[in-house]
C-alpha positions in Angstrom: -79.0 44.7 13.4 -75.7 45.7 11.8 -73.0 43.3 10.6 -69.6 45.0 10.8 -66.9 43.2 8.8 -63.2 44.2 8.5 -60.6 42.5 6.4 -56.9 43.1 7.2 -54.0 42.7 4.7 -50.4 42.7 6.1 -48.0 45.4 5.0 -45.0 44.3 3.1 -42.6 42.3 5.2 -45.2 41.3 7.8 -46.6 37.7 8.3 -47.8 35.5 11.1 -44.3 34.9 12.4 -44.1 38.6 13.4 -44.8 39.0 17.1 -46.8 42.2 16.3 -49.2 40.2 14.2 -49.5 37.6 16.9 -50.2 40.3 19.5 -52.8 42.0 17.2 -54.5 38.6 16.7 -54.7 38.0 20.5 -56.1 41.5 21.1 -58.7 41.0 18.3 -59.8 37.7 19.9 -60.7 39.6 23.1 -62.6 42.5 21.5 -65.9 40.6 21.8 -65.5 40.1 25.5 -64.4 43.7 26.2 -66.8 45.7 24.1 -70.4 45.4 25.4 -72.1 46.7 22.3 -71.1 43.5 20.4 -73.8 40.9 20.3 -71.6 38.5 18.3 -67.9 38.5 17.5 -65.9 36.4 15.1 -62.3 36.5 14.1 -59.9 34.4 12.1 -56.8 33.9 9.9 -57.3 33.4 6.2 -56.6 29.9 5.1 -56.5 30.6 1.3 -53.3 31.1 -0.6 -55.0 33.1 -3.4 -53.1 36.3 -4.2 -56.3 38.5 -3.7 -56.9 37.1 -0.2 -56.7 39.2 2.9 -54.9 37.9 6.0 -57.4 38.3 8.8 -61.0 38.9 9.4 -63.1 40.3 12.3 -66.9 40.4 12.2 -69.2 41.8 14.8 -73.0 42.1 15.1 -74.4 45.2 16.8 -77.9 46.5 17.4 -77.7 49.7 15.3 -75.4 52.3 13.9 -75.4 54.1 17.3 -74.0 50.9 18.8 -71.4 50.8 16.0 -70.4 54.4 16.9 -69.9 53.5 20.5 -67.9 50.3 19.5 -65.6 52.4 17.3 -64.5 54.7 20.2 -64.3 52.0 22.9 -60.8 52.1 24.4 -60.2 48.4 23.9 -61.2 48.7 20.2 -59.0 51.7 19.9 -56.1 49.7 21.2 -56.8 46.9 18.7 -56.9 49.6 15.9 -53.5 50.9 17.0 -51.9 47.4 16.8 -53.4 46.6 13.4 -52.6 50.0 11.9 -48.9 49.4 12.5 -48.9 46.1 10.5 -51.7 46.2 8.0 -54.1 48.0 5.8 -57.8 47.1 5.9 -61.2 47.5 4.3 -64.5 47.3 6.0 -68.3 47.3 5.5 -71.3 47.7 7.7 -74.5 46.1 6.4 -77.9 45.5 7.7 -78.1 42.0 9.1 
């Protein structure tokens, strides 16, 4: 099993009042229902006010790296990437679960 974790940090001038951030969050919430390779899917806004904190997290569990590869190119996931790319930068990690 592979745990895929992504942390998003808004670009300067973006926060949760921005309609693009709200739309990206709504899309992220649906990824788990739309991408069949995902065995588990979590997402959420950061609640910490620490300066090093990121703004949003997504976390998925997939069977193996081949499933990760299929997830990455899935059209719904690609739509989510497009939305998040406009408003944020991110870091990610894939680890064995």
